[in-house]
C-alpha positions in Angstrom: 48.5 2.2 -8.3 49.1 2.7 -12.0 46.4 3.6 -14.4 46.8 0.3 -16.4 46.5 -1.8 -13.2 43.3 0.1 -12.3 41.9 -0.4 -15.8 42.7 -4.1 -15.7 41.0 -4.5 -12.3 37.9 -2.7 -13.6 37.8 -5.0 -16.6 38.1 -8.1 -14.5 35.3 -7.0 -12.1 33.0 -6.2 -15.1 33.8 -9.6 -16.7 33.1 -11.3 -13.4 29.7 -9.6 -12.9 28.7 -10.4 -16.5 29.7 -14.1 -16.0 27.8 -14.3 -12.8 24.7 -12.8 -14.4 24.9 -15.3 -17.2 25.2 -18.2 -14.8 22.2 -17.0 -12.7 20.1 -16.6 -15.9 20.8 -20.3 -16.8 19.3 -21.4 -13.5 15.9 -19.8 -14.1 13.3 -21.9 -15.9 11.9 -20.6 -19.2 8.3 -19.7 -18.4 7.1 -20.1 -21.9 8.2 -23.7 -21.9 5.6 -24.6 -19.2 2.1 -25.5 -20.5 -0.6 -23.1 -19.4 -4.1 -21.9 -20.4 -3.6 -18.7 -22.4 -7.3 -17.9 -22.7 -10.4 -17.8 -20.5 -10.8 -21.6 -20.5 -9.0 -24.4 -18.7 -6.4 -26.7 -20.2 -6.4 -30.3 -19.1 -3.6 -32.7 -20.2 -4.7 -36.3 -19.5 -2.0 -38.6 -20.7 0.1 -36.8 -23.3 -2.1 -38.1 -26.1 -5.5 -36.7 -25.0 -6.2 -33.2 -23.8 -8.7 -30.4 -23.6 -7.9 -26.8 -24.5 -9.8 -23.6 -23.5 -12.6 -25.6 -21.9 -15.3 -23.4 -20.4 -19.1 -23.1 -19.8 -21.2 -20.1 -20.9 -24.4 -19.8 -18.9 -27.0 -17.4 -17.6 -26.0 -18.4 -14.1 -26.7 -20.7 -11.2 -29.3 -23.4 -12.0 -29.4 -22.7 -15.8 -28.1 -24.8 -18.7 -24.6 -24.1 -19.9 -22.9 -24.4 -23.3 -19.5 -26.0 -23.4 -16.8 -24.3 -25.4 -13.3 -25.5 -26.1 -11.5 -28.3 -28.0 -10.8 -32.0 -27.3 -7.8 -33.5 -28.9 -7.0 -37.2 -29.4 -3.4 -37.7 -30.7 -3.5 -41.5 -30.2 -4.0 -44.1 -32.9 -7.3 -45.3 -31.4 -10.7 -43.6 -31.1 -11.4 -42.1 -27.6 -14.6 -40.9 -25.9 -14.1 -38.0 -23.6 -16.4 -37.8 -20.5 -16.9 -34.6 -18.6 -18.5 -34.9 -15.2 -19.7 -31.9 -13.2 -21.7 -32.0 -9.9 -25.4 -31.4 -10.5 -25.3 -32.1 -14.2 -25.6 -35.0 -16.5 -22.2 -36.3 -17.8 -21.3 -35.1 -21.3 -19.8 -37.7 -23.7 -17.9 -36.7 -26.8 -16.2 -39.2 -29.1 -13.0 -38.1 -30.9 -11.5 -40.1 -33.8 -7.7 -40.9 -33.8 -5.4 -37.9 -34.5 -8.4 -35.5 -34.6 -9.6 -32.5 -32.7 -13.3 -31.8 -32.0 -14.4 -28.2 -31.3 -17.2 -27.7 -28.8 -19.9 -25.1 -29.4 -18.9 -24.1 -32.9 -21.0 -24.5 -36.1 -18.4 -27.0 -37.5 -18.0 -28.8 -34.2 -20.1 -30.6 -31.6 -22.9 -28.9 -29.6 -22.5 -29.9 -26.0 -24.6 -28.6 -23.1 -24.4 -29.0 -19.3 -28.0 -29.7 -18.0 -27.4 -27.5 -15.0 -24.7 -25.1 -13.8 -24.3 -25.0 -10.0 -22.4 -21.8 -9.6 -22.7 -18.1 -10.6 -21.0 -16.7 -13.7 -17.4 -15.8 -12.9 -17.1 -18.9 -10.7 -15.6 -22.3 -11.3 -17.2 -25.8 -11.3 -15.4 -28.8 -9.8 -15.2 -31.0 -12.9 -13.6 -34.3 -14.0 -12.5 -35.0 -17.5 -11.7 -38.6 -18.5 -10.6 -40.4 -21.7 -9.8 -44.0 -21.7 -8.0 -44.9 -18.5 -6.9 -41.3 -17.7 -8.8 -38.9 -15.6 -8.1 -35.4 -14.2 -10.0 -33.1 -11.8 -9.9 -29.4 -12.7 -11.7 -26.1 -12.2 -14.1 -25.4 -15.1 -14.7 -21.7 -15.5 -18.2 -20.3 -16.0 -18.8 -17.2 -18.1 -21.9 -15.4 -19.1 -22.9 -13.0 -21.9 -21.2 -10.0 -20.4 -18.4 -10.2 -22.8 -19.7 -9.8 -26.4 -17.6 -12.7 -27.8 -19.5 -15.1 -25.5 -23.1 -13.7 -25.7 -24.0 -15.7 -28.8 -23.2 -19.0 -27.0 -25.7 -18.6 -24.2 -28.2 -21.5 -24.3 
């Protein structure tokens, strides 16, 4: 076989491998396009217009009160009241005006407290968040003051 035929065949094989790799890459979903909770808290999308970001509880532990942290967003044109329900605690109600975000647990935001936390720090509470006609069950993480950034939020 001549040198030019071998070179041509090598070029064709390399081009085929590159084209195959390109096709396989197009089949893979782009992970950063999927919504996820990028922090310690939970993300809850209710209906595309109402959602919670980075929702968590900071507490001394089982049986103690807990401070809610996170943000509640209402992108709709109407006011909405978010309702957080957790077993063993009184429901927490937070009104949010149209196209506004309310921050929980911050000086500029709303102070919201769970009357009782029924799991140890590091666990999750079975919770339900609702706003209007939408409702979603989710795992609400419980943290304590071990991490310095959360110690100031202990009730």
